[in-house]
C-alpha positions as CSV (number, residue, x, y, z in Angstrom):
1,M,-5.6,14.8,-19.6
2,N,-9.2,14.0,-18.8
3,R,-10.8,11.5,-16.4
4,G,-11.2,8.8,-19.1
5,F,-7.5,8.8,-19.7
6,Y,-6.8,8.1,-16.0
7,T,-9.3,5.3,-16.0
8,I,-7.4,3.8,-19.0
9,M,-4.2,4.2,-17.0
10,G,-5.7,2.3,-14.0
11,A,-6.9,-0.5,-16.2
12,Q,-3.6,-0.8,-18.0
13,F,-1.6,-0.7,-14.7
14,F,-3.4,-3.6,-13.0
15,S,-3.7,-5.8,-16.1
16,S,0.0,-5.4,-16.8
17,L,0.9,-5.8,-13.2
18,A,-0.9,-9.2,-13.3
19,D,0.8,-10.2,-16.6
20,N,4.3,-9.6,-15.1
21,A,3.6,-11.2,-11.8
22,L,2.2,-14.2,-13.6
23,L,5.3,-14.4,-15.8
24,I,7.5,-14.8,-12.7
25,A,5.0,-17.3,-11.2
26,S,5.3,-19.2,-14.5
27,F,9.1,-19.4,-14.1
28,Y,8.4,-21.1,-10.8
29,A,5.8,-23.4,-12.3
30,L,8.3,-24.6,-14.9
31,A,10.8,-25.2,-12.2
32,T,8.3,-27.4,-10.3
33,I,8.0,-29.7,-13.3
34,D,11.8,-29.7,-13.9
35,A,11.5,-28.1,-17.3
36,P,14.9,-27.5,-19.1
37,G,16.4,-24.0,-18.8
38,W,15.9,-23.1,-22.5
39,M,12.1,-23.5,-22.0
40,T,11.9,-20.4,-19.7
41,P,12.4,-17.8,-22.5
42,L,9.8,-19.7,-24.5
43,L,7.2,-18.4,-22.1
44,K,7.5,-15.1,-23.8
45,S,7.2,-16.7,-27.2
46,F,4.0,-18.5,-26.3
47,F,2.7,-15.2,-24.9
48,V,3.4,-13.2,-28.1
49,I,2.6,-15.8,-30.7
50,S,-1.0,-14.6,-30.6
51,Y,0.1,-11.1,-31.5
52,V,1.4,-12.5,-34.8
53,V,-1.3,-15.1,-35.5
54,L,-4.2,-12.9,-34.7
55,A,-2.8,-9.6,-36.0
56,A,-5.1,-9.6,-39.0
57,F,-8.2,-10.0,-36.8
58,V,-7.7,-8.1,-33.6
59,G,-7.6,-4.7,-35.3
60,A,-11.0,-5.3,-36.8
61,F,-12.3,-6.6,-33.5
62,S,-11.0,-3.5,-31.7
63,D,-12.7,-1.2,-34.2
64,C,-16.1,-3.1,-34.2
65,M,-17.2,-1.9,-30.7
66,P,-16.3,0.7,-28.1
67,K,-12.7,0.0,-27.0
68,G,-13.6,0.0,-23.3
69,R,-15.8,-3.0,-24.0
70,V,-13.0,-4.7,-26.0
71,M,-10.6,-4.2,-23.1
72,F,-13.2,-5.8,-20.7
73,L,-13.7,-8.9,-22.8
74,T,-10.1,-9.5,-23.5
75,N,-9.2,-9.1,-19.8
76,I,-11.7,-12.0,-19.2
77,I,-9.5,-14.1,-21.5
78,K,-6.5,-13.3,-19.4
79,I,-8.4,-14.5,-16.3
80,V,-9.2,-17.8,-18.1
81,G,-5.5,-18.3,-18.9
82,C,-4.4,-17.7,-15.3
83,G,-7.1,-20.1,-14.2
84,L,-5.7,-22.8,-16.4
85,M,-2.6,-23.0,-14.2
86,F,-4.8,-23.9,-11.2
87,V,-5.8,-27.1,-13.0
88,H,-2.2,-28.0,-13.9
89,V,-2.3,-27.1,-17.6
90,H,1.3,-26.7,-18.8
91,P,2.6,-23.2,-18.0
92,L,3.5,-22.5,-21.7
93,I,0.0,-23.3,-22.8
94,A,-1.7,-21.4,-19.9
95,Y,0.5,-18.3,-20.4
96,G,-0.2,-18.6,-24.2
97,V,-3.9,-18.2,-23.5
98,V,-3.1,-15.0,-21.5
99,G,-1.3,-13.9,-24.6
100,V,-4.4,-14.3,-26.7
101,G,-6.2,-11.8,-24.3
102,A,-3.2,-9.5,-24.4
103,A,-3.0,-9.5,-28.2
104,A,-6.7,-8.5,-28.5
105,Y,-6.3,-6.0,-25.6
106,S,-3.4,-4.0,-27.1
107,P,-5.1,-2.4,-30.2
108,A,-7.9,-1.1,-28.0
109,K,-5.5,0.1,-25.3
110,Y,-3.4,2.2,-27.7
111,G,-6.1,2.9,-30.2
112,I,-8.3,4.6,-27.7
113,L,-5.6,7.2,-27.1
114,T,-5.8,8.4,-30.7
115,E,-9.6,8.7,-30.3
116,L,-9.5,10.4,-26.9
117,L,-6.6,12.9,-27.3
118,P,-5.3,15.3,-30.0
119,A,-2.0,14.6,-31.8
120,E,0.0,17.1,-29.7
121,K,-0.8,15.2,-26.5
122,L,0.2,11.7,-27.8
123,V,3.8,11.8,-26.8
124,A,2.9,13.0,-23.3
125,A,0.1,10.4,-23.1
126,N,2.5,7.6,-24.3
127,G,5.0,8.8,-21.7
128,W,2.5,8.4,-19.0
129,I,1.1,5.1,-20.3
130,E,4.6,3.6,-20.8
131,G,5.8,5.0,-17.5
132,L,2.9,3.4,-15.7
133,T,3.3,0.2,-17.7
134,I,7.0,0.1,-16.6
135,A,5.9,0.8,-13.0
136,S,3.7,-2.3,-13.4
137,V,6.7,-4.2,-14.6
138,I,8.7,-3.1,-11.6
139,F,6.0,-4.0,-9.1
140,G,4.9,-7.0,-11.1
141,A,8.4,-8.5,-11.1
142,G,8.8,-7.6,-7.5
143,L,5.4,-9.1,-6.6
144,G,6.0,-12.2,-8.6
145,G,9.4,-12.7,-6.9
146,A,7.8,-12.2,-3.5
147,L,5.0,-14.6,-4.3
148,I,7.4,-17.4,-4.9
149,N,9.6,-16.6,-1.9
150,P,9.3,-19.5,0.6
151,D,8.5,-17.3,3.6
152,I,5.8,-15.1,1.9
153,S,4.4,-18.2,0.2
154,A,4.0,-19.9,3.6
155,W,2.2,-16.8,4.9
156,L,-0.2,-16.8,1.9
157,Q,-0.9,-20.5,2.5
158,S,-1.7,-19.8,6.1
159,I,-4.2,-17.2,5.1
160,H,-5.9,-19.6,2.8
161,S,-6.0,-22.3,5.5
162,L,-8.2,-19.9,7.6
163,L,-10.7,-20.3,4.8
164,G,-10.4,-24.1,4.8
165,I,-8.3,-24.2,1.7
166,S,-4.9,-25.9,1.4
167,P,-3.2,-24.5,-1.8
168,T,0.3,-25.3,-3.1
169,R,2.9,-22.5,-3.2
170,L,2.1,-22.0,-6.9
171,E,-1.7,-21.9,-6.3
172,A,-1.3,-19.4,-3.4
173,A,0.7,-17.1,-5.8
174,L,-1.8,-17.5,-8.6
175,S,-4.7,-16.5,-6.3
176,V,-3.1,-13.0,-5.9
177,V,-2.5,-12.7,-9.6
178,M,-6.1,-13.6,-10.3
179,L,-7.3,-10.9,-7.9
180,L,-5.2,-8.3,-9.9
181,Y,-6.9,-9.3,-13.1
182,I,-10.3,-8.9,-11.5
183,V,-9.4,-5.4,-10.4
184,A,-8.3,-4.5,-13.9
185,T,-11.6,-5.9,-15.3
186,I,-13.5,-3.6,-12.9
187,F,-11.6,-0.6,-14.2
188,N,-12.4,-1.6,-17.8
189,L,-16.1,-1.2,-17.0
190,Y,-15.6,2.5,-16.3
191,I,-13.6,3.4,-19.5
192,P,-15.7,6.0,-21.4
193,D,-17.1,5.5,-24.9
194,T,-15.2,8.1,-27.0
195,G,-18.0,8.1,-29.6
196,A,-15.5,7.0,-32.4
197,R,-17.1,4.7,-34.9
198,Y,-15.6,3.0,-37.9
199,A,-17.1,1.4,-41.0
200,K,-18.6,-2.0,-40.5
201,Q,-15.7,-4.4,-40.1
202,A,-15.2,-7.4,-42.4
203,T,-15.8,-10.9,-41.0
204,N,-14.5,-13.0,-43.9
205,P,-11.0,-14.3,-42.8
206,V,-9.6,-14.0,-46.3
207,E,-10.8,-10.5,-46.6
208,L,-9.4,-9.6,-43.2
209,I,-6.0,-11.0,-44.0
210,T,-5.9,-9.2,-47.4
211,D,-6.9,-6.0,-45.7
212,F,-4.2,-6.5,-43.0
213,A,-1.6,-7.2,-45.6
214,H,-2.5,-4.0,-47.4
215,C,-2.2,-2.1,-44.1
216,C,1.2,-3.6,-43.5
217,K,2.4,-2.6,-46.9
218,T,1.0,0.9,-46.5
219,L,2.9,1.5,-43.3
220,W,6.2,0.0,-44.4
221,A,6.0,2.0,-47.7
222,D,5.4,5.3,-45.9
223,K,8.7,7.2,-45.5
224,L,7.9,8.1,-41.9
225,G,6.1,4.9,-41.0
226,Q,8.9,2.7,-42.1
227,I,11.4,4.5,-39.8
228,T,9.3,4.5,-36.7
229,L,8.0,1.0,-37.3
230,G,11.6,-0.3,-37.8
231,I,12.8,1.3,-34.6
232,T,9.8,0.1,-32.4
233,T,10.1,-3.4,-34.0
234,L,13.8,-3.5,-33.0
235,F,13.1,-2.1,-29.5
236,W,10.4,-4.5,-28.4
237,G,12.3,-7.5,-29.7
238,A,15.4,-6.4,-27.9
239,G,13.5,-5.5,-24.8
240,A,12.0,-9.0,-24.6
241,V,15.4,-10.6,-24.8
242,L,16.9,-8.1,-22.2
243,Q,14.2,-9.1,-19.7
244,F,15.4,-12.7,-19.7
245,L,19.1,-11.9,-20.3
246,V,19.2,-9.7,-17.2
247,I,17.8,-12.5,-15.1
248,Y,20.3,-15.0,-16.5
249,W,23.1,-12.4,-15.9
250,A,22.0,-11.8,-12.3
251,E,22.1,-15.5,-11.6
252,V,25.5,-16.1,-13.2
253,S,27.4,-12.9,-12.6
254,L,25.8,-11.6,-9.5
255,G,25.1,-15.0,-7.9
256,L,21.4,-14.4,-7.1
257,P,18.7,-17.1,-6.6
258,L,15.7,-17.0,-8.9
259,D,13.3,-15.2,-6.6
260,K,15.9,-12.3,-6.2
261,A,17.2,-12.4,-9.8
262,A,13.6,-12.1,-11.1
263,V,13.3,-8.7,-9.5
264,I,16.5,-7.3,-11.2
265,P,14.8,-6.3,-14.5
266,A,12.6,-4.1,-12.4
267,V,15.6,-1.9,-11.7
268,S,16.1,-1.2,-15.4
269,A,12.3,-0.6,-15.6
270,I,12.8,2.3,-13.1
271,G,15.1,3.9,-15.7
272,I,12.6,3.3,-18.5
273,A,10.0,5.1,-16.5
274,I,12.3,8.0,-16.0
275,G,13.2,8.1,-19.7
276,A,9.6,7.7,-20.8
277,V,8.4,10.6,-18.6
278,A,11.3,12.8,-19.7
279,A,10.6,12.1,-23.3
280,G,6.9,12.9,-22.8
281,R,7.9,16.3,-21.3
282,Y,10.8,17.4,-23.5
283,V,10.3,15.8,-26.9
284,P,7.5,17.2,-29.1
285,I,6.1,14.9,-31.7
286,K,7.9,16.8,-34.5
287,K,11.3,16.1,-32.8
288,S,10.6,12.4,-32.3
289,L,13.1,11.2,-34.9
290,S,16.0,13.1,-33.1
291,V,16.1,10.5,-30.3
292,M,17.6,7.7,-32.4
293,P,21.2,8.2,-31.2
294,F,20.0,7.2,-27.7
295,G,19.2,3.7,-29.1
296,I,22.8,3.4,-30.4
297,A,24.1,4.5,-27.0
298,M,21.9,1.9,-25.2
299,G,23.5,-0.9,-27.1
300,F,27.0,0.1,-26.1
301,V,26.0,0.6,-22.5
302,V,24.5,-2.9,-22.4
303,M,27.8,-4.4,-23.3
304,S,29.4,-2.9,-20.2
305,M,27.3,-5.4,-18.2
306,T,30.1,-7.9,-18.9
307,M,32.4,-6.0,-16.5
308,V,30.0,-5.8,-13.6
309,H,29.9,-8.3,-10.7
310,S,28.7,-6.1,-7.9
311,L,25.0,-5.6,-7.2
312,W,25.6,-2.0,-6.2
313,V,27.3,-1.2,-9.5
314,A,24.6,-3.2,-11.4
315,Y,21.8,-1.0,-10.1
316,P,22.9,2.4,-11.5
317,L,24.0,0.7,-14.8
318,L,20.5,-0.9,-15.3
319,I,18.8,2.4,-14.5
320,I,21.0,4.1,-17.2
321,I,20.1,1.4,-19.7
322,G,16.4,1.8,-18.9
323,A,16.5,5.6,-19.1
324,L,18.2,5.5,-22.5
325,S,15.6,3.0,-23.9
326,G,12.6,4.8,-22.4
327,F,13.7,8.2,-23.8
328,F,14.4,6.5,-27.1
329,V,11.2,4.5,-27.7
330,V,8.4,6.7,-26.3
331,P,8.6,9.5,-28.9
332,M,9.0,6.9,-31.7
333,N,6.0,4.9,-30.5
334,A,3.8,8.1,-30.3
335,L,4.9,9.2,-33.8
336,L,4.1,5.7,-35.2
337,Q,0.7,5.7,-33.6
338,H,-0.1,9.1,-35.0
339,R,1.2,8.3,-38.5
340,G,-0.7,5.0,-38.5
341,H,-3.9,6.7,-37.4
342,V,-3.5,9.2,-40.3
343,L,-3.0,6.4,-42.8
344,M,-5.6,4.0,-41.5
345,S,-7.9,3.3,-38.5
346,A,-6.5,3.3,-34.9
347,G,-7.2,-0.4,-34.4
348,H,-5.6,-1.5,-37.7
349,S,-2.5,0.6,-37.3
350,I,-1.8,-0.8,-33.8
351,S,-2.4,-4.3,-35.1
352,V,0.2,-3.8,-37.8
353,Q,2.6,-2.4,-35.1
354,N,1.9,-5.4,-32.8
355,F,2.4,-7.9,-35.6
356,N,5.9,-6.5,-36.6
357,E,7.0,-6.0,-33.1
358,N,6.0,-9.5,-32.0
359,V,7.5,-11.2,-35.0
360,S,10.7,-9.5,-33.8
361,I,10.2,-10.8,-30.3
362,L,9.6,-14.4,-31.5
363,V,12.7,-14.3,-33.7
364,M,15.0,-12.7,-31.0
365,I,13.7,-14.8,-28.2
366,G,14.1,-17.9,-30.3
367,L,17.7,-17.0,-31.0
368,Y,18.3,-16.3,-27.4
369,A,16.9,-19.7,-26.4
370,L,19.2,-21.3,-28.9
371,M,22.2,-19.5,-27.4
372,V,21.2,-20.7,-23.9
373,K,20.7,-24.3,-25.2
374,W,24.1,-24.1,-26.8
375,N,25.6,-23.1,-23.4
376,L,27.1,-19.9,-24.7
377,S,28.7,-17.7,-22.0
378,V,26.3,-15.0,-20.7
379,N,29.0,-12.4,-21.6
380,I,29.1,-13.5,-25.2
381,I,25.3,-13.2,-25.4
382,I,25.4,-9.7,-23.9
383,V,28.1,-8.5,-26.3
384,A,26.2,-10.0,-29.3
385,F,23.0,-8.4,-28.1
386,G,24.5,-4.9,-27.6
387,L,26.2,-4.9,-30.9
388,F,23.0,-6.0,-32.7
389,V,21.0,-3.1,-31.1
390,S,23.6,-0.4,-31.9
391,A,24.2,-1.7,-35.5
392,T,20.5,-2.0,-36.3
393,T,19.6,1.4,-35.0
394,T,22.5,2.9,-37.0
395,S,21.2,1.3,-40.2
396,V,17.7,2.7,-39.5
397,M,19.2,6.2,-38.9
398,L,21.0,6.0,-42.3
399,K,17.8,5.0,-44.0
400,H,16.1,8.0,-42.4
401,F,18.8,10.3,-43.7
402,A,18.4,8.8,-47.2
403,N,14.7,9.4,-47.0
404,Q,15.3,13.0,-45.9
405,R,17.4,13.7,-48.9
406,K,14.5,12.5,-51.1
407,H,11.6,14.0,-49.1
408,D,11.1,15.9,-45.9
409,S,9.8,13.2,-43.6
410,L,8.8,15.6,-40.9
411,A,6.3,17.2,-43.3
412,L,4.5,13.8,-43.4
413,I,3.5,14.0,-39.8
414,G,0.2,15.7,-40.4
415,E,-0.2,14.5,-44.0
416,S,-2.8,11.9,-45.0
417,K,-2.9,9.7,-48.0
418,H,-6.7,9.7,-47.9
């Protein structure tokens, strides 16, 4: 890997670290205004809605200038969203603005990998990027939990008082998150220009939407693209639900307060990092489709959470769940990126991926919020979730086997329709 890749990793780490710390701070912000419990998972919905609404436009935006510059500009939007919480804008709205920046940031973040690296390095690169992103989730959740801890919050307020400032607990936490976004923005300034240039991008909204619809149809019609897109769409929707479900489970089954329960998803993130790095090392891109059974296994292991009431049993279980999911999704993500890049531009293919994955997140988070509102037992939700993941992955595997009988999908990896 070259120096530019490591600069991208640094930018991604600090930006994602801030996103995840801000999410936990937003939990606390909702609690301060006595928001109902079902509103908490909607933070994720407000964050990802931009990925869906802006999907037709962010790919063209990503491809119209060097991607380092795109990442810089979109990180500024995240800073604005964080700043809105300082002026008491509702947490759902403020975190939604951060989501606008994240939606436009993502095609550039992943698209630049296909510009910077050869196809044979994409699984390894994705392993490192996902591993580092998961590390940012671990530290971000831990940092967010620490920032809302009464003792640490009091210490932060005392530091601010030395500067003649008297922030609330929330404002003290937000000031740290804002600093992380600024560090990420500085990294963005040093991302190299890969020299990749695309045809002049359309600016007419109707034309952009039509082009995006064509890109979606192309990827879903492709025998290899439909399998990888189906798997990653399932995974990211399930992962979003699991993040909130684990916190809910930790509060109910393990008896933890919010500031400690919020850190629990970071334990599974350790496993995801392990699985992601292992996949990057041991799964070549031509063997990516062989990891699908790990997704089925993950669903069944998730259901075993219903039998756990000890923190020390919970830790290894969550690491196993994370390792299975990391080993499962990284090769599929890399293969999807490569196939999308072959069929269309990097920015457009990532936008299609983001659109589908975030529609999945919105639907699954919405269903989860309804389950919480209906006061369903956390164990019922866990079993339903695990069965859904295993059953859906199995159906995608069967579709893949059907495709193989008609055509050798692996032969498509290097094949272009252009």
